[in-house]
C-alpha positions as CSV (number, residue, x, y, z in Angstrom):
1,M,-64.8,5.2,-89.1
2,T,-64.4,9.3,-87.1
3,R,-61.6,9.3,-84.7
4,G,-61.6,11.8,-81.7
5,S,-61.0,12.2,-77.6
6,V,-63.4,11.0,-75.2
7,T,-64.4,14.9,-73.3
8,K,-66.7,13.6,-70.4
9,L,-68.1,9.8,-68.5
10,V,-70.9,10.0,-66.9
11,T,-71.5,7.1,-64.1
12,S,-74.3,8.0,-61.8
13,F,-77.5,6.7,-60.9
14,G,-77.7,3.6,-63.1
15,S,-76.7,6.0,-66.6
16,K,-74.1,5.2,-68.1
17,W,-73.0,7.7,-71.3
18,G,-69.8,10.2,-72.6
19,R,-69.1,12.6,-75.1
20,I,-66.6,12.2,-77.5
21,Q,-65.4,15.9,-79.7
22,P,-63.9,14.8,-83.2
23,N,-60.9,15.8,-84.1
24,G,-60.6,19.2,-85.3
25,D,-64.1,20.1,-85.3
26,S,-65.6,21.8,-81.5
27,R,-68.9,20.0,-81.2
28,E,-69.3,17.7,-78.9
29,I,-71.0,14.0,-79.7
30,F,-73.2,12.3,-77.1
31,F,-72.4,8.4,-76.2
32,N,-74.4,5.2,-74.5
33,V,-72.3,2.3,-73.0
34,G,-75.0,1.0,-75.5
35,A,-72.6,2.2,-78.6
36,L,-69.9,0.7,-77.3
37,N,-68.0,-2.0,-80.0
38,S,-68.8,-5.4,-77.9
39,D,-65.4,-5.7,-76.7
40,A,-64.7,-2.4,-75.5
41,D,-66.0,-2.0,-71.8
42,F,-67.3,1.3,-70.6
43,S,-65.9,1.7,-67.2
44,S,-62.1,1.5,-69.2
45,L,-63.0,4.5,-71.1
46,S,-61.2,7.3,-69.4
47,L,-61.0,11.7,-70.1
48,G,-59.1,12.5,-73.3
49,Q,-58.6,8.9,-74.4
50,I,-58.9,8.5,-78.2
51,V,-61.6,6.6,-79.6
52,D,-62.9,5.6,-83.0
53,F,-66.3,5.7,-83.6
54,E,-69.2,6.4,-86.7
55,E,-71.6,8.9,-86.2
56,H,-75.5,8.5,-86.9
57,S,-78.2,11.8,-87.2
58,D,-82.0,10.3,-86.8
59,Q,-84.6,13.0,-85.8
60,V,-85.3,11.3,-82.0
61,N,-81.9,11.7,-81.4
62,G,-80.3,14.1,-83.1
63,S,-76.1,13.1,-83.9
64,H,-74.6,10.1,-81.3
65,A,-71.8,8.1,-82.2
66,E,-72.2,4.6,-82.2
67,S,-69.8,1.4,-82.6
68,V,-67.8,3.3,-80.3
69,V,-64.1,1.8,-79.8
70,P,-60.5,2.9,-78.5
71,A,-58.2,4.0,-80.9
72,G,-55.2,1.7,-81.9
73,T,-58.2,-1.8,-81.1
74,A,-57.8,-4.5,-83.1
75,E,-61.5,-3.3,-84.1
76,A,-60.9,-0.4,-84.4
77,V,-57.6,-1.0,-86.9
78,G,-59.7,-3.7,-88.8
79,D,-62.0,-1.6,-89.5
80,Q,-60.3,0.8,-90.8
81,V,-58.2,-1.2,-92.9
82,A,-60.8,-2.4,-94.4
83,G,-62.7,0.6,-95.3
84,E,-59.8,1.7,-97.3
85,S,-60.1,-1.1,-99.4
């Protein structure tokens, strides 16, 4: 998983999306409410909050984040530990 900080949150006209800047990178990665891990709540995110995510890319959506979870949560820590073994 990649770690970064939330740089933009949009909740207007029924849409919920944002951008994450990966640590040490100037790019911003798009994510929407569907990219949040099951226990994460979009309304609980805040600007500058540190999150863990998986970056994916495809021809339709370009680069985007999936499996977004606040850093330090049990799910994020468990995924990192599982990935290290």
